[in-house]
N, CA, C and O atoms as a GROMACS GRO file, in nm:
protein
  320
    1MET      N    1   0.091  -0.115   0.026
    1MET     CA    2   0.000   0.002  -0.022
    1MET      C    3   0.101   0.104  -0.022
    1MET      O    4   0.215   0.081   0.017
    2GLU      N    5   0.047   0.263  -0.084
    2GLU     CA    6   0.168   0.332  -0.126
    2GLU      C    7   0.052   0.482  -0.059
    2GLU      O    8  -0.062   0.515  -0.094
    3LEU      N    9   0.136   0.535   0.037
    3LEU     CA   10   0.070   0.688   0.107
    3LEU      C   11   0.146   0.788  -0.053
    3LEU      O   12   0.261   0.786  -0.098
    4LEU      N   13   0.023   0.864  -0.100
    4LEU     CA   14   0.077   0.972  -0.174
    4LEU      C   15   0.088   1.073  -0.091
    4LEU      O   16   0.008   1.090   0.001
    5ASP      N   17   0.184   1.151  -0.114
    5ASP     CA   18   0.165   1.277  -0.089
    5ASP      C   19   0.164   1.270   0.080
    5ASP      O   20   0.102   1.364   0.129
    6PRO      N   21   0.209   1.196   0.156
    6PRO     CA   22   0.217   1.250   0.307
    6PRO      C   23   0.282   1.345   0.330
    6PRO      O   24   0.385   1.380   0.271
    7THR      N   25   0.194   1.432   0.476
    7THR     CA   26   0.245   1.528   0.519
    7THR      C   27   0.234   1.524   0.662
    7THR      O   28   0.136   1.466   0.708
    8ALA      N   29   0.313   1.570   0.737
    8ALA     CA   30   0.335   1.557   0.905
    8ALA      C   31   0.180   1.622   0.950
    8ALA      O   32   0.135   1.725   0.898
    9VAL      N   33   0.130   1.567   1.025
    9VAL     CA   34   0.070   1.664   1.106
    9VAL      C   35   0.118   1.688   1.251
    9VAL      O   36   0.114   1.802   1.297
   10GLY      N   37   0.160   1.588   1.321
   10GLY     CA   38   0.267   1.628   1.458
   10GLY      C   39   0.300   1.470   1.499
   10GLY      O   40   0.279   1.366   1.436
   11THR      N   41   0.363   1.496   1.638
   11THR     CA   42   0.416   1.405   1.674
   11THR      C   43   0.318   1.421   1.833
   11THR      O   44   0.313   1.531   1.889
   12PHE      N   45   0.257   1.319   1.881
   12PHE     CA   46   0.180   1.361   2.007
   12PHE      C   47   0.227   1.220   2.110
   12PHE      O   48   0.298   1.126   2.074
   13GLU      N   49   0.180   1.236   2.214
   13GLU     CA   50   0.252   1.157   2.304
   13GLU      C   51   0.164   1.144   2.436
   13GLU      O   52   0.112   1.243   2.485
   14ARG      N   53   0.152   1.034   2.485
   14ARG     CA   54   0.097   1.018   2.612
   14ARG      C   55   0.188   0.970   2.747
   14ARG      O   56   0.288   0.898   2.747
   15GLY      N   57   0.141   1.015   2.826
   15GLY     CA   58   0.229   0.985   2.938
   15GLY      C   59   0.352   1.065   2.994
   15GLY      O   60   0.350   1.149   3.083
   16GLY      N   61   0.481   1.011   2.906
   16GLY     CA   62   0.628   1.062   2.978
   16GLY      C   63   0.712   0.956   3.036
   16GLY      O   64   0.834   0.956   3.023
   17GLU      N   65   0.638   0.855   3.105
   17GLU     CA   66   0.690   0.759   3.158
   17GLU      C   67   0.797   0.640   3.049
   17GLU      O   68   0.761   0.638   2.931
   18PRO      N   69   0.884   0.573   3.074
   18PRO     CA   70   0.935   0.454   3.017
   18PRO      C   71   0.836   0.397   2.966
   18PRO      O   72   0.725   0.392   3.019
   19ALA      N   73   0.872   0.338   2.833
   19ALA     CA   74   0.742   0.299   2.745
   19ALA      C   75   0.610   0.348   2.729
   19ALA      O   76   0.520   0.269   2.701
   20HIS      N   77   0.589   0.466   2.744
   20HIS     CA   78   0.472   0.581   2.730
   20HIS      C   79   0.445   0.547   2.595
   20HIS      O   80   0.535   0.497   2.527
   21GLU      N   81   0.294   0.577   2.531
   21GLU     CA   82   0.297   0.612   2.368
   21GLU      C   83   0.298   0.703   2.322
   21GLU      O   84   0.249   0.803   2.376
   22VAL      N   85   0.368   0.704   2.179
   22VAL     CA   86   0.395   0.845   2.048
   22VAL      C   87   0.337   0.796   1.939
   22VAL      O   88   0.350   0.684   1.890
   23TRP      N   89   0.263   0.898   1.901
   23TRP     CA   90   0.182   0.882   1.788
   23TRP      C   91   0.263   1.010   1.676
   23TRP      O   92   0.293   1.129   1.681
   24ARG      N   93   0.269   0.913   1.596
   24ARG     CA   94   0.302   0.982   1.447
   24ARG      C   95   0.194   1.005   1.354
   24ARG      O   96   0.146   0.906   1.298
   25VAL      N   97   0.146   1.127   1.328
   25VAL     CA   98   0.029   1.132   1.224
   25VAL      C   99   0.046   1.187   1.134
   25VAL      O  100   0.119   1.284   1.116
   26TYR      N  101  -0.042   1.115   1.041
   26TYR     CA  102   0.039   1.228   0.879
   26TYR      C  103  -0.089   1.184   0.833
   26TYR      O  104  -0.162   1.091   0.868
   27GLU      N  105  -0.096   1.282   0.737
   27GLU     CA  106  -0.249   1.325   0.623
   27GLU      C  107  -0.183   1.291   0.488
   27GLU      O  108  -0.081   1.338   0.437
   28GLY      N  109  -0.259   1.206   0.448
   28GLY     CA  110  -0.254   1.175   0.260
   28GLY      C  111  -0.348   1.099   0.241
   28GLY      O  112  -0.425   1.060   0.329
   29GLU      N  113  -0.352   1.058   0.069
   29GLU     CA  114  -0.429   0.973   0.004
   29GLU      C  115  -0.344   0.843  -0.004
   29GLU      O  116  -0.221   0.849  -0.004
   30ILE      N  117  -0.428   0.692  -0.014
   30ILE     CA  118  -0.361   0.596  -0.038
   30ILE      C  119  -0.414   0.578  -0.197
   30ILE      O  120  -0.524   0.595  -0.248
   31ALA      N  121  -0.275   0.531  -0.254
   31ALA     CA  122  -0.258   0.522  -0.380
   31ALA      C  123  -0.350   0.403  -0.459
   31ALA      O  124  -0.366   0.394  -0.580
   32GLU      N  125  -0.408   0.311  -0.350
   32GLU     CA  126  -0.508   0.154  -0.394
   32GLU      C  127  -0.654   0.226  -0.410
   32GLU      O  128  -0.640   0.340  -0.365
   33GLY      N  129  -0.777   0.210  -0.451
   33GLY     CA  130  -0.876   0.233  -0.387
   33GLY      C  131  -0.955   0.181  -0.346
   33GLY      O  132  -1.075   0.207  -0.347
   34TRP      N  133  -0.875   0.063  -0.283
   34TRP     CA  134  -0.957  -0.086  -0.256
   34TRP      C  135  -0.977  -0.022  -0.056
   34TRP      O  136  -1.088  -0.050  -0.010
   35PRO      N  137  -0.907   0.031   0.016
   35PRO     CA  138  -0.915   0.039   0.139
   35PRO      C  139  -0.997   0.119   0.161
   35PRO      O  140  -1.049   0.118   0.273
   36TYR      N  141  -1.037   0.216   0.064
   36TYR     CA  142  -1.184   0.328   0.090
   36TYR      C  143  -1.306   0.234   0.111
   36TYR      O  144  -1.394   0.239   0.197
   37ASP      N  145  -1.285   0.141  -0.001
   37ASP     CA  146  -1.431   0.046   0.001
   37ASP      C  147  -1.483  -0.057   0.099
   37ASP      O  148  -1.582  -0.130   0.090
   38ARG      N  149  -1.355  -0.040   0.236
   38ARG     CA  150  -1.385  -0.107   0.344
   38ARG      C  151  -1.381  -0.072   0.477
   38ARG      O  152  -1.304   0.017   0.515
   39GLU      N  153  -1.464  -0.138   0.563
   39GLU     CA  154  -1.478  -0.077   0.689
   39GLU      C  155  -1.343  -0.091   0.811
   39GLU      O  156  -1.347  -0.051   0.928
   40SER      N  157  -1.200  -0.176   0.725
   40SER     CA  158  -1.101  -0.193   0.816
   40SER      C  159  -1.041  -0.272   0.732
   40SER      O  160  -1.091  -0.353   0.655
   41PHE      N  161  -0.885  -0.233   0.757
   41PHE     CA  162  -0.785  -0.317   0.635
   41PHE      C  163  -0.668  -0.313   0.718
   41PHE      O  164  -0.636  -0.210   0.777
   42ALA      N  165  -0.605  -0.418   0.726
   42ALA     CA  166  -0.494  -0.488   0.803
   42ALA      C  167  -0.316  -0.422   0.707
   42ALA      O  168  -0.273  -0.457   0.597
   43PHE      N  169  -0.265  -0.335   0.795
   43PHE     CA  170  -0.138  -0.301   0.678
   43PHE      C  171  -0.018  -0.362   0.752
   43PHE      O  172  -0.020  -0.423   0.859
   44ALA      N  173   0.103  -0.330   0.661
   44ALA     CA  174   0.255  -0.385   0.780
   44ALA      C  175   0.345  -0.263   0.722
   44ALA      O  176   0.363  -0.218   0.609
   45GLU      N  177   0.397  -0.226   0.864
   45GLU     CA  178   0.505  -0.139   0.900
   45GLU      C  179   0.576  -0.139   0.804
   45GLU      O  180   0.627  -0.250   0.791
   46PRO      N  181   0.606  -0.069   0.726
   46PRO     CA  182   0.743  -0.086   0.656
   46PRO      C  183   0.901  -0.106   0.703
   46PRO      O  184   0.993  -0.175   0.661
   47GLU      N  185   0.887  -0.019   0.801
   47GLU     CA  186   1.031  -0.042   0.885
   47GLU      C  187   1.055  -0.157   0.970
   47GLU      O  188   1.166  -0.196   1.006
   48GLY      N  189   0.950  -0.205   0.997
   48GLY     CA  190   0.933  -0.337   1.094
   48GLY      C  191   0.870  -0.431   1.088
   48GLY      O  192   0.835  -0.504   1.180
   49GLY      N  193   0.837  -0.443   0.917
   49GLY     CA  194   0.734  -0.547   0.912
   49GLY      C  195   0.596  -0.567   1.029
   49GLY      O  196   0.529  -0.666   1.000
   50THR      N  197   0.540  -0.480   1.169
   50THR     CA  198   0.444  -0.447   1.214
   50THR      C  199   0.340  -0.504   1.168
   50THR      O  200   0.304  -0.454   1.062
   51GLU      N  201   0.279  -0.586   1.205
   51GLU     CA  202   0.127  -0.584   1.119
   51GLU      C  203   0.006  -0.453   1.231
   51GLU      O  204   0.018  -0.437   1.352
   52HIS      N  205  -0.064  -0.404   1.170
   52HIS     CA  206  -0.234  -0.324   1.213
   52HIS      C  207  -0.330  -0.346   1.129
   52HIS      O  208  -0.347  -0.397   1.018
   53VAL      N  209  -0.387  -0.294   1.210
   53VAL     CA  210  -0.528  -0.304   1.160
   53VAL      C  211  -0.601  -0.126   1.139
   53VAL      O  212  -0.609  -0.051   1.236
   54SER      N  213  -0.646  -0.087   1.006
   54SER     CA  214  -0.669   0.047   1.047
   54SER      C  215  -0.832   0.032   1.035
   54SER      O  216  -0.896  -0.066   0.996
   55ARG      N  217  -0.879   0.152   1.076
   55ARG     CA  218  -1.049   0.140   1.086
   55ARG      C  219  -1.058   0.285   1.066
   55ARG      O  220  -0.972   0.360   1.113
   56TRP      N  221  -1.216   0.354   0.959
   56TRP     CA  222  -1.249   0.431   0.928
   56TRP      C  223  -1.332   0.480   1.028
   56TRP      O  224  -1.433   0.416   1.058
   57VAL      N  225  -1.297   0.614   1.101
   57VAL     CA  226  -1.393   0.618   1.211
   57VAL      C  227  -1.408   0.805   1.202
   57VAL      O  228  -1.321   0.891   1.216
   58PRO      N  229  -1.505   0.813   1.182
   58PRO     CA  230  -1.500   0.928   1.189
   58PRO      C  231  -1.504   1.040   1.304
   58PRO      O  232  -1.564   1.021   1.410
   59ILE      N  233  -1.424   1.175   1.270
   59ILE     CA  234  -1.366   1.252   1.367
   59ILE      C  235  -1.482   1.274   1.520
   59ILE      O  236  -1.452   1.279   1.639
   60ASP      N  237  -1.595   1.283   1.464
   60ASP     CA  238  -1.711   1.330   1.575
   60ASP      C  239  -1.750   1.202   1.657
   60ASP      O  240  -1.831   1.214   1.749
   61ARG      N  241  -1.701   1.095   1.630
   61ARG     CA  242  -1.747   0.983   1.684
   61ARG      C  243  -1.599   0.984   1.790
   61ARG      O  244  -1.636   0.926   1.892
   62LEU      N  245  -1.495   1.013   1.802
   62LEU     CA  246  -1.385   0.969   1.860
   62LEU      C  247  -1.378   1.090   1.927
   62LEU      O  248  -1.285   1.112   2.004
   63ARG      N  249  -1.508   1.210   1.898
   63ARG     CA  250  -1.486   1.307   2.072
   63ARG      C  251  -1.621   1.278   2.163
   63ARG      O  252  -1.661   1.358   2.247
   64GLN      N  253  -1.676   1.173   2.140
   64GLN     CA  254  -1.824   1.118   2.223
   64GLN      C  255  -1.750   1.041   2.325
   64GLN      O  256  -1.679   0.941   2.318
   65PRO      N  257  -1.783   1.110   2.412
   65PRO     CA  258  -1.718   1.090   2.555
   65PRO      C  259  -1.728   0.922   2.623
   65PRO      O  260  -1.673   0.874   2.722
   66ASN      N  261  -1.836   0.849   2.506
   66ASN     CA  262  -1.808   0.677   2.550
   66ASN      C  263  -1.723   0.650   2.457
   66ASN      O  264  -1.711   0.528   2.440
   67THR      N  265  -1.658   0.714   2.389
   67THR     CA  266  -1.538   0.634   2.287
   67THR      C  267  -1.391   0.675   2.340
   67THR      O  268  -1.352   0.791   2.352
   68THR      N  269  -1.317   0.560   2.368
   68THR     CA  270  -1.160   0.592   2.453
   68THR      C  271  -1.086   0.653   2.319
   68THR      O  272  -1.090   0.583   2.218
   69PHE      N  273  -1.022   0.774   2.314
   69PHE     CA  274  -0.971   0.793   2.251
   69PHE      C  275  -0.805   0.879   2.330
   69PHE      O  276  -0.821   0.984   2.392
   70TYR      N  277  -0.726   0.847   2.322
   70TYR     CA  278  -0.605   0.894   2.407
   70TYR      C  279  -0.567   1.007   2.392
   70TYR      O  280  -0.581   1.067   2.499
   71VAL      N  281  -0.530   1.065   2.322
   71VAL     CA  282  -0.447   1.192   2.292
   71VAL      C  283  -0.596   1.286   2.176
   71VAL      O  284  -0.623   1.270   2.057
   72PRO      N  285  -0.658   1.373   2.277
   72PRO     CA  286  -0.778   1.473   2.201
   72PRO      C  287  -0.686   1.556   2.129
   72PRO      O  288  -0.740   1.624   2.042
   73ASP      N  289  -0.560   1.569   2.142
   73ASP     CA  290  -0.476   1.699   2.067
   73ASP      C  291  -0.444   1.700   1.911
   73ASP      O  292  -0.400   1.789   1.837
   74VAL      N  293  -0.492   1.534   1.882
   74VAL     CA  294  -0.439   1.485   1.731
   74VAL      C  295  -0.574   1.487   1.690
   74VAL      O  296  -0.575   1.483   1.567
   75LEU      N  297  -0.689   1.490   1.736
   75LEU     CA  298  -0.838   1.537   1.665
   75LEU      C  299  -0.836   1.684   1.633
   75LEU      O  300  -0.871   1.701   1.516
   76ASP      N  301  -0.806   1.809   1.702
   76ASP     CA  302  -0.761   1.897   1.734
   76ASP      C  303  -0.665   1.917   1.594
   76ASP      O  304  -0.686   1.998   1.504
   77ALA      N  305  -0.585   1.845   1.601
   77ALA     CA  306  -0.470   1.878   1.474
   77ALA      C  307  -0.504   1.835   1.363
   77ALA      O  308  -0.437   1.880   1.270
   78LEU      N  309  -0.633   1.720   1.321
   78LEU     CA  310  -0.662   1.713   1.186
   78LEU      C  311  -0.809   1.789   1.183
   78LEU      O  312  -0.904   1.731   1.130
   79THR      N  313  -0.823   1.896   1.233
   79THR     CA  314  -0.997   1.970   1.222
   79THR      C  315  -0.905   2.104   1.215
   79THR      O  316  -0.961   2.209   1.183
   80ALA      N  317  -0.786   2.104   1.240
   80ALA     CA  318  -0.744   2.284   1.275
   80ALA      C  319  -0.752   2.354   1.129
   80ALA      O  320  -0.730   2.474   1.117
   0.00000   0.00000   0.00000
């Protein structure tokens, strides 16, 4: 899967303790059309080959109190 014109949104973290979580967030388009037709899809991280699952989730849903999303700053950066 190829990401077209990736643009860094920012680096975000939660915690600050050893082994805390860090997110690198990018905006771009996926070259292949098939991921847009699915609710979720698996992909492998190019550097380490680690496999992950991506889901399409509307930003408004991630802001709902009953949805767990650990770094609201990511949402603010995506809607800025």
